[in-house]
N, C-alpha and C positions, 0 to 999 in steps of 0.2 A: 491394596486395591479397594475402591469403594464405588458406589453407584449412587448418584443423586436420586431423590425420591421419584421424580417423574421421568427417569430415564427409561429407555426401552427395556422390555423384559429380557432376562438372561437367555442366552441361546446356547444350545448344547454343543454346537460345533462350528467350525469355520464356515463363513458364508461365501464360499467360492461359487461364482456364478457358473452354471452349466447350461448347455443347450437343453431345453425341454424335450422330453422323449417324443412328443408329438411332432417336433419339427424335423424336417428332413436334413440329414447331415451332408448331403451332396445334391446339388441341382444339376441334373443332366439335360443337355440340350444338343441340338445339332449345330456344331460350330460352323458348318457350311451354309447355314441358313441366315445370311446377313440381314435379310429383310425382317426376319423375326426378331433378331437382336435389336435392330433399329426401332421397330415398333415398341418393343419392351422398354427401350431407353426413353422414347418419347412419352410413353404412358407414365413412366416414373417421373420424368421431368415435369409433366403437367400436374401430376399428383403433388409433387413437392411445391410447385408454384401455388397451387390452390391452397395447400396447407399454410404456406407462408403468408398468403393474403388474408387469412382469417384473423380478425382483430383479436388481440390479447385482452383478457380481463384479469384484473389483479385483485387480491384480497384488500379490504379496507384497512387503513392504518388505525391502530387503536386511538381513540380520541384522548384518553388519559395520557398516552405517550406523547401525542402531538403537543399537548399543553405543557409537558415537562421539558421539552427541548430547550426553551429559553427561560423556563420558570425557576431554575435552580441557581441560587447565588451562594449556597453553602458549599464551601470547598472542603474536600478531604484531601487525601494524597499529599500530605505535608504542605497544605495550603495552596496547592495549585488550583486556579479557578477552573470551573467547568468550561469546556469548549463546545461550540456548535457551529454548524454550517447554515448560512442563510440561502444556500443555493448558488452563491457566487464567490464568497470568500469564507474563511474560517474566522470566527469571532470568539472572544472570551465573554464571561458573564457580565463584564462591565461594558460590553459593546465595542471593544477595541479589536481592530483587525490584527490577526495573529499569523506570523510566518513560522511554520514548524520546519526546522532545519536540523538534521542530525545524521544518525548512523543506523544502518542495519547491523544487527548483532546476531550471529548465527549459533551461539553457544548452546542453545537448547534444541538444536535440530538433530535428527537421526537420518543420516544421508550417506549415499555412496557416490552421487554425482559431484560432490565437492567434499572438502575437508572442513567440517564446522570448526570454529574456533573454540577456545575454552569458555566455560560459563563466566560471564562478566562479573567482576567484583566491584566493591565500593570504590576502589582505587581507579578502575576503568571509568566509572561515572564521574569521579572527581576530575579526571583528565578531560573527559568530554565537556564537562561544564566549563573548565578552564579554557577550552578551545572555542567556547561560545555556542555550543550545540544545545538545543532545548527539547529534542525528541529522539527516541529510538524506535525503529520498526523491529519488532521481535518475532521472527519466524518461529512458529510452533508446528508440531507434526501430529496429525491424526494417529499415526502409528504409535506414538508415545502416550497419548492421552487415552486411547482405547486399544490397548495391546491385545486384548481378547474380546470377543463379541459381547457387547452389552455391559462390560465392566470398565469403569473409568478410573484412572489412576490418581489417587489422592496425593501420592508422593510427587508426581510430575506437576500437579497443580501447585503444590507447596513450593516447588522450585520456581515456577513462573511467578508466584506471589512474591518470593524473595527478590527476584530480579526487578520486578515492578517497584517494590518498596525502596530498594537501593537506588534506583534511578530517580525516583521522586524525591528522595532525601537530598539530591543535588539539583533539584529544580527541573528535572527532565521528565517529560511525558513519555508514555509508552503507547504504541499502536500494535495491537496483537494481529499477527498475520498468519492465517492458516496456509502454510506453505505446501506447494505441490509441484513437482517437476517429474515428468515421465511416470506419473501416477503413483509409484510406490518404490520403496527401498527394495522390494522383491524383484524389480526390473532394473535395479541399479540407479534409481533416482531417489526421490524422497516424497513423503506424503502419506498415502494410505497404508494401513497395516497389510501384511502379507495375506491375511485371511480374507481380505476384500479385493480379490483380483480375479481375472478371467482365467480360471484353471485350465491347464492342458494346452495352452497356446504358447508358441515360442516366445522366449524372453528377449530375443535379439533379432536384428535384421542384418543381412550381409553387407553392411557398409561400415566405414570407420566411425569412431566416436566423435560426436555424441549422436549421430544419426542412427547408429545401431540401436540406441535406446528409443529415440524419438519415433522411429517407424516400426518398432517391434510389434508384431501382431497382438501380443498380450497387452501391451500398453494401449494401443488403439482400441481394442475391444473393451478394455476396462473403462476407458473414457466414455465410449458409446453407452455401455451399460449404465454408467453413473448418470450421464446427462439425459438419457432416455428414461431414467428411473425404473430400470428393470430388475435391479438386484436388492432394493431396499437400502442402498448405501446413502441415499440422500437423507433418510430418516436418521441414520447413524451420525451423519455430519451435523444435522440439526440438534441432536442430543449432545454432541460434543460442544457445539457453540453455546447451547443452553447452559452447560456446566460452567463455561467461562463467564457467561453473562451473569449468572447468579453470584459467582465469586467476586466480580468487579463492578456490579451495578451501582454500588455506593461509593466508588473510588474515582474521584475526578482526575487522578493521575493517569488513568487509562482513557486516552482521548478518543479512541475509536477501534472498531473491529474491521480489519481488512479480510473480507469474507472468503476470498479464494485467489490464490496467487496465479497469475498468468493463465487465465482460462484460454484454451485454444479450440478451434472448431473441428479439427480432423478427428474422425473421418466424416463428421457431419459438415455439409457445405457451409462456408463462411457466409454470413448474412442470415441464412436460415437458423444457424446455430444461436446467434445472439438473440434473435427475436423470439424463437419458439422453445428454446431450451435454457439458455443462460438466464435471461431476464425473468422468466417464471420461477426458476429456482431462487434467484435473488429476492424476488418479491415475497415468496413464501417464507424464506429465512428471515428477512427483515421484519415482517409483520409479526412473526412468532417471537423473535428476540425483543422486539419493542415492548412487549408486555412484561418482560423480565427486567430489561435494562434500558429505560427510555432516554437516558441522558447521553450515552455514547454515540459517536458519529458512525454512519454506515459507509464503509469504503468499498467501492466496487472498482474493478480494474478494466482497463482497455484490453481487448482481446489480443492475445499473442497470435497474430495472423500473418506474419511475414509479408506485410504489405498488401494483402488481399483486401478487397472491398468488404466493409463490415456494416452491420446495422447498429445504429446507436439510437435507442429510444429513451423515453422518459418514464421512470417509475414515479407514480404520484405520491411520493413520500417526502417528509422533511428530513433535514439533517444529513444530507448525502455529500460525500466526497468522491470525486472521480480521479482515478490514479493511472498513470502510465509509467512504463519503464523505458529509460532512454540511455543507451550505451554507445560510446564512441565508435566501437568496432564490431558491434554484435547485432543489434536489433534495428538500427536506424536505416530506413529506406532512403535512397538506394544503398544497398549493402556496400560496406567497405569503401566508402568514398575517401579519397586521399585527404580531403579537407571537409569533415562533416559540417553540414549546415543545420545547426540546432534549431533554427527558426522553423524548419519543416515539421519535426515531431512536436515541438512546443506549441506551434500554432494549431496543429491538429488536436493536441490535448485541450487547448482552450475552446476550440470549436465543439469538440465532442462533449466536454464538460458542460458547456452552455446548452447543448441539445439535451443532455441528460438531466439538467436542472441541478447541478452539483458543483461544489467548489473544486477547482483543479489542484492536483498535487502530484509530485513525482516521487513514486515509492521506491524506485531504484535508479541510480545513475552512477557512472564511474567508468574506470578503465584500468587495465592492468599496468604493470610496471613499464618503465622505459621513457626516454625523453619525448618521443613523439606522442605517446599516450598522455604524458604530463601536459603537453601543449594543448591537447584535445580537452583535457579536464579543465584547464584554465578557460577555454572558450565555453565549455559547458556552464561553468559557474557564472561567467559574465552574462550569458544568455538567461540563466535563471533569475539573475537580478533584473535584467531588462524586462522580463515577463512577470516579475514580482511573485515568483513561485517558491514554495517550500519544497523540501526534498529530504530523502533519506539516502545517504551515500552508501554504496556497496563496496566495502564492508569494513567494519571497525577492526576485527582481528581474526578474519577467516584463516584457516590453516593453510590455504594456498598462497598464491602470489599477489592477491589483490588487497591485502590487509593495509588499510590506511595507517594503522598504528605503527607499522614498520616502514612507512614511506615518509621519512622526515622532511624531504624536499617538497612534499606536497602539502605540508601543514598550512602554510600561509596562503595557499591558493584556495583550499576548501574551507578552512577556518577563517571566516571573515566577519567584519562588523556588518550588522543588518538590524532592521527594526523588528524586534520580537513582538511588540504590541503597539499599534498605532491608534490613537484616539480619533478615529474618523476613517477616511478613505485614503489609502496609499496610492498616490497618483504616478510617481516615477521613482525609480531606484537605480543607482549605479554605484559601483565600488571599484577602486583601483587597488588591487592587492599589492602592487609594487611600491606605491607611495603611501598607502594607508588612508586614502581619501574616500569618504562616504558622502554621497549626495542624494538627497531625497526631497520629494515634495508630497505634502498631504493636505487634505481638506478636513477641517474639524477643529474643535476646541480642545486644547491641551492644558487647560487651567485646573480642572477637577481631576482628570485622569492624565498622568504624564505619558509622553512618548518614551518608550523603553527600548534602548538599543543594546543588543548583545555585543560585548566587546571581548575578543580573545585576550587571554592574559599576557600575551607578549606585548600588548600596548599598555603603557603606564600613564600616559597623559593625553590630552586632546586640546584642540583649539576649535571653537565653534563660531561659525558665521551664520546669521539668520536674516531672512527678509523682514522679520519683525524687529521693532526697536529693541536695542540692546538692553535697556532698563526693564523690559517686559519678559526677558528670557533668563531662566535660571537652570543650571545643570549640575548634576552631581554624579561622579563616577565612583561606584562602590567596587573596589577591587576584590572584595571577599566573595561577592556573587557575580562579578564580571558584568555588571549592568550599569549603563549610563541612563539616568532618568532626567528628562528635559521637560520643564513646565514653561508654558507660554501664557502670560497673564493678560494679553490684550484681547480685543474683540474681533480681530481679523480671523477669517475662516481659511484663508489660503496661506500656506507656509512653505518656505523653501529653506533648507538647511544644508550647509556644507561643513563636515566635521573632518578635521585632519588629526589622525592619531599618530602618536610618537612612541617609539620603543623606550 
């Protein structure tokens, strides 16, 4: 174990949050006095409304960090160019629009709510690259990086570094995700270490799984303590992220930091939670990390709100990505539709990302095994093309039943040809996975910077049709890196291409 120079000072014991002695442990009242209860409720409601209406003020973004967002063309990370968000799409350092499409990889998690897969190997990344994927979302746990208060694990950091490097060697970016479900492994989920929990409260609620964890008093109290910043845990999380930021600040293979997985409002009311608790925390964290690692993108997530109304505001910072999680049978409202309509959550994502001033991206999407789930996944993937969205599929090789690696029938549905880097603006995108036809339109010049298409290795040849004169179009498929590079040498700005791939 080691601790970076500016980490919080060592602490002598676990930081379990306890009720201050000055607080009453039980509030007594006359249950028969309905009018008193009603008055108390109204006073609380008015107070919360007044609190919510107070405008937020956010710390200023470091000027040096703002200049660095688009100012770096020097690539590290095995030659991967730096990526950044212009508030609408993700771009590389050459100004090309980038679609990040790949896999969640759970091998570095410490969790009880699921069975993490094995630590990914170079062979795993070779297979992902062959499937045409260009990114992994790598869930990491606070419990593993800070197993005891104030001491950060150098061995866990070395493991993260190894995975990032192996992925980059195959042309794959990494997004680091600070994962948290049901607060902590202490409650049967994952995320926080057991020393950062609401001590003494029940770990379970008398309902079936997973609601026994979701509604456990200890879980809800821990979330409230964290978001209200009553236990000092936000400082710990800031130090954890600072440790990662220092490690990867010069590594272009780390595309961004996904700051907190699936934040949810309970027990704080939805709407109030986002405006007065979540966004101030994100603002504080982003401006702090920007002084350390100004090049990586800041990824914030749509609230896990079960369809409740939320507040989406704008943080006045550059380089932001706004992420949602869309599942066929789990999180999409209305719940458990026989035929999910993916336009609902994806339109919501676009609208919320626009409101937030961030590029939209789907951090988790997928479905479990079975024929009906496979049909849903096919619709998911087609809609992602229609919305021109990147994604990280859940999951590459989870120990449970969702592992993509073990669903061979799903390979050609999820692993599809798509534009990895577009020199200009991608206008339309569609792909027929059954006959291998990719159709796209874009606006821009592709003479100096080629259009780069990811091509899964099961395709060996292609036929290209273009709205540009044939003599002005050249294309080369490099099967070693699974990329089709297309240059268009005329002066037209509007381009339509139809590419038919063959096995």
